[in-house]
N, C-alpha and C positions, 0 to 999 in steps of 0.2 A: 388656197392661195399662198404662194411663197412670197416672203417679204425679204428684200435684199438691201443692204447698205454696203456699197463697195466704194471705199475712199482709200486707194493704195498710196496716194501721196502723203497720207497722214497715218497710215498703218491700221486702217479699220477694215474689217471684212466680216460681215454678219449675213448668213443666209438661214432663214428659218421659216416654218410654216406657222409658228406660234406668234400671234399678234402681241401677246403680252411681253415678249422678248424685246421687240422693237419699241414698245412703249417704255419698257424699263430702261433702255438705252437713252431715249430722249429725256426721261425723268432725271437720270444721272446727269445729263448735260444741263438741265435746267438748275440743278443743284450746284453744278460746277460754277455757272455763271453768277448764281446768287452768292456763293462763296467768294467769287472774284470781287463782287461789289464795286464795279467800275462805274460810279454814278457821280455826275457833276464834279469830275476831276479837273482841277485848275491846271492846264498845260502851260508850263512856263520854262523858258530856255534862256539861261543868262538873266538879264534884266527885262526880257521881253515876254509879255503874256500872249498866249494864243487862244484864249477862250477856255471853255470847259468841253470835256469829252464825256460821252455816255455811251455805254456798251451793254451793260446788264439788262436795262429796261427793255430795249428792243430785242435782244437775244432771248430773253425769257418769253416775250410776246410771240416770237416767231416759232420758237420751240414748242410753246403750248398749243399754237395753232396746228403745228404738224401732228401733235398727239391727238388733237380733236379730228383732224382729217383721217388719221389712221382708224379711228373708231368707226367713221362712215366709210372706210375703205377707199378714200380719195388719196391718191399718191402724187398729186401735182406738187404740193409743197414739199413732200419728201424728196421727189426727184430734184427739185430746185435746190434744196439743201445739199444733197449729194453732189451736184454740179458745182455749186459755189465752194464747197469744202475741198473738192479735188482741184480747184483753181486757186486754193489757199486765200479765199476771200472770207472764209468762216473757220474760226479756230474750233477744232474738235478737242474737248476736254480730255478724252481718253488717249490722245495722240502724245507722241514724245514731247512735241512743243508744248502742248496743254499741260503736261506734268511738269516741264521746266518752268512755265509760268507760275504754276501753283507753288513750286519750291522757291522761285524768286520772290514771290510775294511775302514769304516769311522773313526774307532778308532785306528787300528794298521794294516797297510798294510802288513807287513811281517807275522803277525799271520793269516791274511785272505789268503795270498798266500800259506802258509804252510798247512792250513786246506784244501784249494781247491786241492793242490797237493796230499794230502793223499787220497781224495775221487775221484780223476780223474786220476788214474795210466794209464788208457787206452790211454789217449790223451797227457800224460805228456812227455816232451822231455828234455833230459839231455845233457849238453855239456861235462859232465865228469861222468864216471862210479861211482865214489864215491858219487856223488849226488844222483844217482838212489839208491844206498845201503842206504844212509842216510834217504832218504824218505820211503824206504821199512821197516826200523826199526821203524820209527814213525807210519807207517800204520799197522805194526804187533801189536804194543802197543795199537793203537786205536781200532782195530778190535778184539783184545784179551780181551778187557774190556767188560764183560757182560752188563754193564750199557749202552753201546752204542747201544745195540740190544733189549733194554727194549721195544721199539716200532718197532720191526722188520718189522711187517705188518701194516704200518701207515694207509692203506686204511681200514683194519678191525677195527683198533683202532678208526679211525674217525667215521665209521659207528656205532661202539658200543657206542661211545659217543653221537652221534646224536640220536640213539635209546633210550639211557638212558635219554637224555634230553626230547625226546618226551614222553617217559613213565612217567617221573616226571611231565611233563606238563599235561598229561591225568589224572595222579593221583591227581593232584591239582584240575583239573576241576571237576573229580568225586567226590572229597571231598567237593568242593564247592556246587555241585548239591545235594550231600547227605545232607549237612548242610541246604541247602535251602528246601529240601523235608521234613527233619525233623521239621524245623521251620514252614513250611506251614501246615504240618499235626498236629503240636502241636497247632497252631492257630485254625485249623479246629476243633479239639477235644475241645478245650476251647470254641469255638463259639457254638458247639453242646451242650456242658454242660450248657452253659449260656442260650441257647435256650430251653433246657429241663427244667431247672429251671424256666425260665420265663413262659413257657407254663404250668408248673405244679403249679406255684404260682399264675399266672394271669388268664390263660384261664380256668382252671379246676374249681375254685370257680365261675367264671363268667358263665361257661357253666352250672354249678350245679344249680345256682339260676335261670338262663334262663329256665332250664327244669322245676324247681318247679313253676315258674310263668306261664309257658305254661300249665302245668297240672291243676293248680288252676284256670286259666282262663277258661279252658275247663269245669271244674267242676261247677264253678258258673254260667256259661252260661246254662248248663243243668238244674241246679236247678231253675234258672230264668224262663227257658221255662216251667218247671213243674209247678212252682207257678203261672205263667200266665194262663196256661191251667186249673188249679184247680180253679182259680178265675173266669175266663171267661166262662168255660164250664158250670157250674151250672147255671149262670145268662142267658146264651144263651138257655139252655134246658128249663128253667122256662118261658122265654119269648115266645118261639115257642109252648109251652104246657100250656100257661097261664090259659086257661079255666079249664083244668083238675087240675092244681096246685091249683087254687083259690077255686075250689069245695072241694078238699081234706082238705084245710086249714079250710074252714067253717065247714066242717063236723067234723074235730078233735076238733076244739075249741068251737063247739056248746055245750050249757049247757045240763047237763043230766036231769034237771027238767025244768018245764015251768016258773021258777021264773026269768029267764033271766040272764045276766051276761056272764062270760067266764069260761069255764072249765079249772080248774087248772091242772088237769091231762092231758088234751090235750095240754095245753100250755107247760107242762113239757116234754111231748113226742116230741115236736118240738124244744124246746130250747136246750135240752141235746145234740141231734145230731148236732144241729147248732153250739153249743159251742165246741164240739169235732172237728168239721170240722174247726172252727176258730183256735183252738190250733194247729191243724195239719198244717194249713197255716203259723201260727206264727213260728213254728219250721222249716218249709221249708225256710221261708224268713231268719231265723237265720242262717241256714247253708249256704245259698246264700251269705249273708253279711259276714260270716266268711271266705269263700273261696275268695270273692272279696278282703277282707282285706289282706288275705295271698298272693294273687297274686300281689297286690300293694306292699306289704312288700318285696317280692322276687325281684321285679323290683328295688326297692330301695337298696336293699342289693347288687344286681349286679352292680348298678351304684357306690356304696361305694367301692366295691372290685376293679373295674377298676380305680377309682380315687386314692385309696390307693397305688396300684401297679404303677400307673403313677407317683405319687410323689416319690415313691422309685427310679424309673429309671431316674428321671429328674436330671442329673448331674450338670446342670446350676443353678437349684434352688432346692437344696435338702430339703427334708421335716424335720421339727424340731420334737422334742419329743412331743411337745404339739399337733402338727398337727396329728402325728400318734395316740396319745391317743384319741383325739376326734373321729378320723375316726374309730379306732378299737372299741371304746365303742358303736358307732352307729352301726357298722357291726356286733358285737356280742351281741347286746341287746336281751332281751327276745322276743319271738314272741307275736303278739297281744293276750290279754286275751280272754278267751271264758267263757261266764256266764254259770252257772249251768242250766241244763234243769229242767222243771217243768212238772209234769204229768197233765192229763186232769181232769177238775172237775167231780166229781162223779155225780153231779146233780145240780138242780137249787139252793138248799140250801147251798151246798158247795161253789158254785159260790158267793152267797150273803154273806156267812160267810167270805170268803176270801177277799172280797171287804170291809167288815166291819172291 
């Protein structure tokens, strides 16, 4: 069985299946009225007396009867109490008004007694009818003032206040989370921007020079292989066909007459192709050396770029203007010079003339 005490006008709401909780509530109310001790109070206003007031005796009797009925699970007295309390004919000790009466009793007992009498007309006893009429006048004034009902439903007011506090707390937490989110994303965007700039200024030049060095390395390797084949190939062919080669040389260089000596025309026929072949080898070797120098230069520039960017990012030991000037001059220096090419000699006479 569920037990319920719902008095929203005085801020009380109890729902429980434990009978002892309800009995404990009414035991506290009995203790409250005993502490109030409104017994045979002489009501006097000005020079006029209005008899005596009694509240504690009947209040404790009614509350004790409710506790007894709860033991026998009879809710008639409990329901009557709840109805009277909601109509403000019974003062609830746990209500705000009950707390104010208890506080006022420490300062002015007559004021506390009068306030308790106004809010407990159901259990109030008078020794003289004028006392009842006198309290009724003050009760009419008190309950006729709208300010006394500004918190008519204290339960709803307390719930609204709790919900407002909870909403304010959630709003503050949401604001804090939003601020943290914005700060986090701002830092992330800043980090991404720094990463982009670092990648753009550091990695791209380094990657570019790395690619140049790789291409030039492949190029000079190919030219070196070609040069080696052109040098070794003819020698190898001449050695394996030496008899044929020597016979051809003897026949070409043999004199046209029987006077002896060497045939100049035959010598020219051999020397001109040989010189052309030598010139071709020289140019191949030149291209090889140029690409080798460019590959080495690209490796050097890559190292300079990484060194320069490393100096810029070193916050503990920042680079000076002199350091930057030295590295930038070395980084953007001209490429290695390439000598002008020369054409092959037209013949033996041109070769002798160029040497002279």
